[in-house]
C-alpha positions in Angstrom: 7.7 114.9 215.6 8.0 116.4 219.3 5.1 116.2 221.2 4.0 118.7 223.4 1.3 119.9 225.7 0.0 121.8 222.6 0.0 118.7 220.6 -1.7 116.8 223.9 -4.7 119.4 223.9 -5.0 119.9 220.1 -5.7 115.8 219.9 -8.0 115.4 223.1 -10.1 118.4 221.5 -10.3 116.1 218.4 -11.0 113.6 220.2 -13.6 115.5 222.4 -12.0 114.2 225.1 -11.6 116.5 228.6 -7.7 116.0 229.6 -7.1 116.9 233.3 -3.7 119.5 233.4 -2.2 117.3 235.5 -2.4 114.5 232.9 -1.4 116.4 229.7 2.8 116.4 230.5 2.4 112.5 231.3 0.3 111.7 227.8 2.7 113.6 226.2 5.8 111.7 226.8 3.4 108.5 226.7 2.6 109.8 222.9 6.0 111.0 222.7 7.2 107.1 223.2 4.7 105.4 221.2 5.5 107.3 218.0 9.4 106.8 218.7 8.2 103.0 219.0 6.1 103.2 215.9 9.5 104.9 214.2 11.3 102.3 215.0 8.9 99.1 213.8 8.7 101.2 210.5 12.1 101.1 209.6 12.9 97.2 210.4 13.3 95.4 207.0 12.3 92.1 207.5 14.8 89.0 207.8 16.4 88.1 204.9 15.2 85.1 203.0 17.9 83.1 204.3 16.6 83.5 208.1 13.1 82.8 207.4 11.1 79.7 208.4 9.4 78.0 205.2 5.6 78.6 206.1 4.4 75.1 206.6 0.5 74.5 205.2 -1.5 71.6 205.4 -4.0 70.4 202.8 -7.2 72.1 203.4 -9.3 68.8 204.0 -12.2 68.2 206.4 -11.5 65.7 208.9 -13.4 64.3 211.9 -11.6 63.3 215.2 -14.8 61.8 217.0 -18.1 63.1 218.3 -17.5 66.5 220.1 -20.6 66.5 221.6 -22.3 69.0 220.1 -23.9 67.0 217.4 -25.2 64.8 220.5 -26.4 67.6 223.0 -28.3 69.3 220.2 -31.7 69.4 219.6 -32.2 68.8 216.2 -29.7 67.5 213.9 -29.4 66.4 210.3 -26.6 64.5 209.3 -24.5 65.4 212.2 -25.1 69.1 211.4 -26.8 71.0 214.1 -30.3 72.1 212.8 -30.8 75.7 214.3 -34.3 77.1 214.5 -35.0 80.4 212.6 -35.2 83.6 214.7 -38.2 85.5 214.8 -38.4 88.9 212.6 -35.1 88.0 210.7 -35.7 87.4 207.2 
């Protein structure tokens, strides 16, 4: 798709934007570059499986690497959890 001044005017109208006449041509060039870039991205098929690094996963286990200071700085705590007061008017 070729982006020209007419296309920029139509897109600006759809977006309810006012674009100065001196910005139309530069915007058309920028939009054309973006479309070409998106075309390049969409044609990329990724790496072959042999070249991909395996995903390293860790066990989803809670861990405590010491006191971060949050619980000790909180006004109210319950078993090392911070107790937050209710927000007035919230249900």
